[in-house]
C-alpha positions as CSV (number, residue, x, y, z in Angstrom):
1,X,-56.5,-65.5,-90.6
2,X,-53.4,-66.5,-92.6
3,X,-53.7,-69.1,-95.3
4,X,-50.6,-71.0,-96.2
5,X,-50.1,-71.7,-99.9
6,X,-47.3,-74.2,-100.1
7,X,-48.4,-76.1,-103.2
8,X,-47.8,-72.9,-105.6
9,X,-44.5,-72.2,-103.6
10,X,-43.5,-75.7,-104.3
11,X,-44.2,-75.4,-108.0
12,X,-42.3,-72.2,-108.2
13,X,-39.2,-73.9,-106.6
14,X,-39.7,-77.1,-108.8
15,X,-39.7,-74.7,-112.0
16,X,-36.6,-72.8,-110.7
17,X,-35.0,-76.1,-110.5
18,X,-35.2,-76.4,-114.5
19,X,-35.5,-72.8,-115.7
20,X,-33.6,-69.6,-114.7
21,X,-36.8,-67.5,-115.1
22,X,-40.3,-68.4,-113.7
23,X,-43.6,-66.5,-114.7
24,X,-46.0,-66.3,-111.9
25,X,-49.3,-65.3,-113.5
26,X,-52.9,-64.9,-112.4
27,X,-55.6,-62.3,-111.7
28,X,-55.0,-59.2,-110.0
29,X,-55.2,-59.6,-105.9
30,X,-55.2,-63.4,-106.1
31,X,-52.2,-63.5,-103.9
32,X,-49.1,-63.6,-106.2
33,X,-47.3,-60.5,-104.4
34,X,-47.9,-62.3,-101.0
35,X,-46.5,-65.6,-102.2
36,X,-43.7,-63.9,-103.9
37,X,-42.8,-61.7,-100.7
38,X,-42.8,-65.1,-99.0
39,X,-40.4,-66.8,-101.5
40,X,-38.2,-63.6,-101.4
41,X,-37.9,-63.7,-97.6
42,X,-36.7,-67.3,-97.8
43,X,-33.9,-66.5,-100.3
44,X,-31.2,-64.3,-98.7
45,X,-30.1,-61.4,-100.8
46,X,-33.3,-61.1,-102.7
47,X,-34.3,-58.2,-104.7
48,X,-37.9,-57.0,-105.1
49,X,-39.4,-54.6,-107.7
50,X,-43.0,-53.6,-107.8
51,X,-43.7,-51.7,-111.3
52,X,-47.0,-50.1,-109.8
53,X,-44.4,-48.0,-107.6
54,X,-42.9,-44.9,-109.4
55,X,-39.6,-45.3,-107.6
56,X,-39.1,-49.0,-109.0
57,X,-40.1,-47.9,-112.5
58,X,-37.6,-45.3,-112.2
59,X,-34.9,-47.9,-110.9
60,X,-35.6,-49.9,-113.9
61,X,-35.6,-47.0,-116.4
62,X,-31.8,-48.6,-117.4
63,X,-32.8,-52.2,-116.9
64,X,-29.3,-53.7,-117.8
65,X,-27.7,-51.6,-115.4
66,X,-30.0,-52.1,-112.7
67,X,-30.5,-55.9,-113.0
68,X,-27.0,-56.8,-114.1
69,X,-25.2,-56.7,-110.9
70,X,-28.0,-58.4,-109.0
71,X,-27.6,-61.9,-107.4
72,X,-29.9,-64.6,-105.9
73,X,-33.7,-64.2,-106.4
74,X,-35.0,-61.3,-108.4
75,X,-38.7,-60.6,-108.3
76,X,-40.4,-57.9,-110.8
77,X,-44.1,-57.6,-109.9
78,X,-46.6,-56.4,-112.5
79,X,-43.9,-57.0,-115.3
80,X,-46.3,-56.5,-118.0
81,X,-46.3,-52.6,-117.4
82,X,-42.5,-52.8,-118.8
83,X,-42.6,-55.3,-121.7
84,X,-39.1,-54.3,-122.5
85,X,-37.7,-56.1,-119.6
86,X,-38.2,-59.4,-121.0
87,X,-35.4,-58.8,-123.6
88,X,-33.2,-57.5,-120.8
89,X,-33.9,-60.8,-118.7
90,X,-33.0,-62.8,-121.7
91,X,-29.8,-61.2,-122.1
92,X,-28.7,-61.5,-118.5
93,X,-30.0,-65.3,-118.1
94,X,-28.0,-66.1,-121.3
95,X,-24.7,-65.1,-119.7
96,X,-22.7,-68.3,-118.5
97,X,-21.9,-66.9,-115.2
98,X,-25.4,-65.3,-114.5
99,X,-25.8,-65.3,-110.6
100,X,-29.5,-64.5,-110.6
101,X,-32.8,-66.0,-110.9
102,X,-35.9,-64.0,-112.1
103,X,-39.4,-64.5,-110.8
104,X,-41.8,-62.3,-113.0
105,X,-45.4,-61.6,-111.8
106,X,-48.2,-60.6,-114.2
107,X,-51.5,-60.2,-113.9
108,X,-52.3,-60.3,-117.9
109,X,-51.4,-63.2,-119.8
110,X,-51.5,-61.9,-123.2
111,X,-48.6,-59.5,-122.6
112,X,-46.5,-61.8,-120.5
113,X,-46.9,-64.7,-122.9
114,X,-46.3,-62.6,-125.9
115,X,-42.9,-61.5,-124.2
116,X,-42.0,-65.0,-123.2
117,X,-42.6,-66.4,-126.7
118,X,-40.6,-63.5,-128.2
119,X,-37.7,-63.2,-125.7
120,X,-37.8,-66.2,-123.1
121,X,-38.7,-69.1,-125.0
122,X,-37.0,-72.3,-123.5
123,X,-35.5,-70.1,-120.7
124,X,-38.9,-69.8,-118.7
125,X,-41.2,-71.9,-116.3
126,X,-44.8,-70.8,-116.3
127,X,-46.7,-71.4,-113.0
128,X,-50.7,-70.2,-112.9
129,X,-52.0,-68.9,-109.5
130,X,-55.6,-68.4,-108.8
131,X,-57.5,-67.4,-105.6
132,X,-58.0,-69.8,-102.6
133,X,-58.8,-73.4,-103.6
134,X,-60.4,-76.2,-101.4
135,X,-56.9,-77.8,-100.6
136,X,-55.9,-74.6,-99.2
137,X,-58.8,-74.6,-96.8
138,X,-59.4,-77.9,-95.5
139,X,-61.0,-77.2,-92.2
140,X,-63.4,-74.6,-93.9
141,X,-66.9,-75.0,-95.2
142,X,-66.7,-75.1,-99.1
143,X,-69.9,-73.2,-99.3
144,X,-68.4,-70.1,-98.1
145,X,-65.6,-70.4,-100.6
146,X,-68.4,-70.8,-103.3
147,X,-70.4,-67.9,-102.4
148,X,-67.5,-65.5,-101.6
149,X,-64.9,-67.0,-104.3
150,X,-61.1,-67.4,-104.0
151,X,-59.6,-63.9,-103.9
152,X,-58.0,-63.7,-100.6
153,X,-59.8,-60.3,-99.6
154,X,-63.1,-61.4,-100.5
155,X,-62.7,-64.9,-98.8
156,X,-61.3,-63.3,-95.7
157,X,-63.7,-60.4,-95.2
158,X,-65.2,-60.1,-91.8
159,X,-68.7,-60.8,-93.0
160,X,-70.6,-61.4,-96.1
161,X,-71.4,-57.7,-96.8
162,X,-68.0,-56.9,-96.7
163,X,-67.2,-59.4,-99.1
164,X,-69.7,-58.4,-101.6
165,X,-68.2,-54.6,-101.3
166,X,-64.8,-55.7,-101.8
167,X,-65.8,-57.6,-105.0
168,X,-67.9,-54.7,-106.3
169,X,-65.0,-52.4,-105.9
170,X,-62.8,-55.1,-107.3
171,X,-65.0,-55.1,-110.7
172,X,-65.0,-51.3,-111.0
173,X,-61.4,-51.0,-110.4
174,X,-60.4,-53.9,-112.8
175,X,-62.8,-52.2,-115.7
176,X,-61.8,-48.4,-114.9
177,X,-58.0,-48.8,-113.9
178,X,-56.5,-52.4,-115.0
179,X,-57.7,-52.8,-118.5
180,X,-56.7,-49.3,-119.6
181,X,-53.2,-49.8,-118.1
182,X,-53.0,-52.7,-120.5
183,X,-53.5,-50.3,-123.5
184,X,-56.9,-51.7,-124.2
185,X,-59.3,-49.0,-125.1
186,X,-62.8,-50.3,-124.5
187,X,-65.2,-48.3,-122.6
188,X,-65.6,-49.6,-119.0
189,X,-69.5,-49.8,-119.1
190,X,-69.4,-51.7,-122.5
191,X,-67.0,-54.3,-121.1
192,X,-68.9,-54.5,-117.8
193,X,-72.2,-54.9,-120.0
194,X,-70.4,-57.9,-121.8
195,X,-69.0,-59.3,-118.6
196,X,-72.4,-59.5,-117.1
197,X,-73.8,-61.1,-120.4
198,X,-71.0,-63.7,-119.7
199,X,-72.2,-64.4,-116.3
200,X,-75.9,-64.9,-117.5
201,X,-74.3,-67.3,-120.0
202,X,-72.1,-69.0,-117.4
203,X,-71.8,-72.8,-118.2
204,X,-73.2,-72.3,-121.7
205,X,-72.0,-72.8,-125.3
206,X,-70.2,-69.4,-126.7
207,X,-72.3,-67.8,-129.3
208,X,-70.6,-65.0,-130.9
209,X,-73.5,-64.1,-133.0
210,X,-75.9,-63.7,-129.9
211,X,-73.4,-61.6,-128.1
212,X,-72.8,-59.5,-131.0
213,X,-76.6,-58.9,-131.6
214,X,-77.0,-57.8,-127.9
215,X,-73.9,-55.5,-128.0
216,X,-74.8,-54.0,-131.4
217,X,-71.3,-54.9,-132.6
218,X,-69.5,-57.5,-134.8
219,X,-68.8,-61.1,-133.9
220,X,-65.1,-60.1,-134.1
221,X,-65.5,-57.4,-131.5
222,X,-67.4,-59.9,-129.3
223,X,-64.7,-62.3,-129.6
224,X,-62.1,-59.7,-128.9
225,X,-64.0,-58.8,-125.6
226,X,-64.0,-62.4,-124.7
227,X,-60.3,-62.8,-125.3
228,X,-59.6,-59.6,-123.1
229,X,-61.4,-61.2,-120.1
230,X,-59.9,-64.7,-120.7
231,X,-56.4,-63.0,-120.8
232,X,-56.8,-61.3,-117.6
233,X,-58.0,-64.3,-115.9
234,X,-61.7,-63.3,-115.5
235,X,-63.2,-65.9,-117.7
236,X,-62.5,-69.4,-118.6
237,X,-62.8,-70.6,-122.2
238,X,-63.4,-74.4,-121.8
239,X,-62.6,-76.0,-125.2
240,X,-64.6,-78.8,-126.6
241,X,-63.3,-82.3,-127.5
242,X,-64.4,-83.8,-130.5
243,X,-63.1,-86.8,-132.7
244,X,-64.6,-89.2,-135.5
245,X,-67.4,-90.8,-133.7
246,X,-69.9,-90.6,-136.5
247,X,-72.1,-88.1,-134.5
248,X,-72.6,-84.4,-134.8
249,X,-70.5,-82.8,-131.8
250,X,-70.5,-79.5,-130.5
251,X,-67.4,-77.6,-131.7
252,X,-67.8,-74.2,-129.9
253,X,-66.2,-73.7,-126.3
254,X,-68.1,-73.3,-123.2
255,X,-67.6,-70.2,-121.1
256,X,-67.4,-69.6,-117.4
257,X,-66.7,-66.7,-115.0
258,X,-63.7,-68.2,-113.4
259,X,-64.0,-67.0,-109.7
260,X,-67.5,-68.0,-108.5
261,X,-67.5,-64.8,-106.1
262,X,-67.0,-62.5,-109.1
263,X,-70.1,-64.6,-111.0
264,X,-72.3,-63.8,-108.0
265,X,-71.5,-60.1,-107.9
266,X,-72.2,-59.7,-111.8
267,X,-75.5,-61.7,-111.1
268,X,-76.3,-59.4,-108.1
269,X,-76.2,-62.4,-105.9
270,X,-75.1,-61.4,-102.3
271,X,-76.2,-64.0,-99.7
272,X,-76.3,-67.9,-99.7
273,X,-80.1,-68.0,-99.5
274,X,-80.2,-65.5,-102.7
275,X,-77.9,-68.0,-104.5
276,X,-80.1,-71.0,-103.5
277,X,-83.1,-69.4,-105.3
278,X,-81.2,-68.2,-108.3
279,X,-81.7,-69.9,-111.8
280,X,-78.0,-70.0,-112.4
281,X,-77.4,-71.7,-109.2
282,X,-76.8,-75.0,-110.9
283,X,-74.3,-73.4,-113.5
284,X,-72.7,-71.6,-110.4
285,X,-72.0,-74.8,-108.7
286,X,-70.9,-76.6,-112.1
287,X,-68.4,-73.8,-112.7
288,X,-66.9,-73.8,-109.1
289,X,-66.5,-77.6,-109.2
290,X,-64.7,-77.4,-112.7
291,X,-62.3,-74.7,-111.2
292,X,-61.6,-76.7,-108.2
293,X,-60.9,-79.9,-110.2
294,X,-58.6,-78.1,-112.4
295,X,-56.9,-76.6,-109.5
296,X,-56.5,-80.1,-107.9
297,X,-55.3,-81.8,-111.2
298,X,-52.9,-79.1,-112.7
299,X,-53.5,-80.2,-116.2
300,X,-53.8,-78.1,-119.5
301,X,-55.6,-81.0,-121.0
302,X,-59.2,-80.1,-120.0
303,X,-62.3,-80.2,-122.3
304,X,-66.0,-80.5,-122.3
305,X,-67.8,-82.9,-124.6
306,X,-71.3,-82.6,-126.2
307,X,-73.3,-84.0,-129.0
308,X,-76.2,-82.3,-131.0
309,X,-78.3,-85.0,-129.8
310,X,-77.9,-84.0,-126.3
311,X,-75.3,-86.3,-124.6
312,X,-72.6,-84.3,-122.9
313,X,-69.8,-84.5,-120.3
314,X,-69.0,-81.3,-118.1
315,X,-65.4,-81.9,-118.0
316,X,-63.0,-84.3,-120.0
317,X,-59.5,-84.7,-118.4
318,X,-56.7,-86.5,-120.2
319,X,-53.8,-87.9,-118.1
320,X,-51.3,-90.2,-119.1
321,X,-53.1,-91.0,-122.3
322,X,-56.3,-92.1,-120.4
323,X,-59.6,-90.2,-120.2
324,X,-61.4,-89.3,-117.1
325,X,-64.8,-87.7,-116.9
326,X,-66.5,-85.5,-114.4
327,X,-70.3,-84.4,-114.3
328,X,-71.6,-82.0,-112.0
329,X,-75.3,-82.4,-110.3
330,X,-77.0,-80.4,-107.8
331,X,-78.8,-83.0,-106.3
332,X,-79.0,-84.9,-103.1
333,X,-78.4,-88.3,-104.6
334,X,-77.4,-88.2,-108.2
335,X,-77.5,-91.4,-110.2
336,X,-76.4,-92.5,-113.7
337,X,-78.1,-91.1,-116.6
338,X,-78.3,-92.0,-120.3
339,X,-76.2,-89.0,-121.3
340,X,-73.4,-90.3,-118.9
341,X,-73.5,-93.9,-120.3
342,X,-73.4,-92.5,-123.8
343,X,-70.2,-90.2,-122.7
344,X,-68.5,-93.1,-121.1
345,X,-68.9,-95.3,-124.0
346,X,-68.2,-93.1,-126.9
347,X,-65.3,-91.5,-125.2
348,X,-63.6,-94.6,-123.9
349,X,-63.4,-93.2,-120.2
350,X,-61.4,-94.9,-117.6
351,X,-63.6,-93.4,-114.8
352,X,-66.4,-91.0,-114.5
353,X,-67.1,-89.3,-111.1
354,X,-70.3,-87.3,-110.4
355,X,-69.7,-84.2,-108.3
356,X,-72.5,-83.3,-105.9
357,X,-73.0,-81.0,-103.0
358,X,-73.5,-83.9,-100.4
359,X,-71.3,-85.4,-97.9
360,X,-70.9,-89.0,-98.8
361,X,-68.8,-90.7,-101.5
362,X,-70.1,-94.0,-103.2
363,X,-69.8,-95.9,-106.0
364,X,-72.6,-96.6,-108.6
365,X,-70.7,-99.3,-110.5
366,X,-67.5,-100.4,-111.1
367,X,-66.2,-97.2,-112.7
368,X,-68.6,-94.5,-111.9
369,X,-68.6,-93.0,-108.5
370,X,-70.3,-90.1,-106.7
371,X,-67.8,-87.5,-105.3
372,X,-68.5,-84.7,-102.8
373,X,-67.5,-81.4,-103.6
374,X,-65.6,-81.4,-100.4
375,X,-63.4,-84.4,-101.5
376,X,-62.3,-82.8,-104.8
377,X,-58.7,-81.9,-103.5
378,X,-58.2,-85.7,-103.3
379,X,-59.4,-86.6,-106.8
380,X,-55.9,-86.7,-108.3
381,X,-54.8,-89.5,-106.2
382,X,-57.8,-91.5,-107.3
383,X,-57.0,-91.4,-111.2
384,X,-56.0,-94.7,-112.4
385,X,-57.4,-96.6,-109.4
């Protein structure tokens, strides 16, 4: 099965219309290389460097000589392995007659963004890529994507067991090889233990003191581990929204394992019936829905909201100065709760959708509707209606 990914390809092309350099970032094995090779195949005279290959690292040992004479699209995969390339690319694209465009692929945002900030500010467009989303799999059952996650090799595995084995190998390789390659010296077993703790706190408020006690470490160390996983696209830190409402509001972020398949691996959930009876099934669905909503909406302005009195909203999105809310419920026929009414009024929401695992979309009142998970890809067109 080959899954076309026209949306991220279009975002790369749109970014090249404005910038001479585009950084395509996302977790390892999410499809960046496949997408970049497809873009290179459509660009005559393109050049591809894979910095995981020793021969390409040798070719770029003198980067200005290797890159200076190239024309057309130049792709550099796993660019964080040679951070010195950022300065060379800046020199080349600043030349008035520069004939090349550079597509830089990175699987670790701290290294890449640091290089961008220092060398390529104003010259680079940023495009994020994750695993498959619902818009890319319109004819497929969404529950399979939820169980297996969006990594192509996990989702496209021939059976559930093969998918689970691939994800377990991914976790081990990520901890034992990928993290040390970034120059991070955290024992793999320690980081796996921390990652598993995040999985058990999936969808909850970050509490550095609780993590620190469990690890026998400082709160600063716990936050460093969280930043490592967030910077390598394994964990989402969803910031809180708070304003002057004369209410005590939560000001700590929520944490989620970004890929639902990896979440289930860390929770030792292999099959759908195991997931259905797991105590984290509701939180798992919430995290899956949030990732799908963010993939559909392409917005950096995403938050959650909660008060110490118990009112909360799973996802708050700001677009065009208007606020839209999303609440995730694992029930057959969700209704409006008092918490939703409080969130609607206090936040001044334009609309609120209740995302649920059913099949029918229906209104609950003029500005609150029920939205099936399968219909998430079309939600962007509904904003402002």
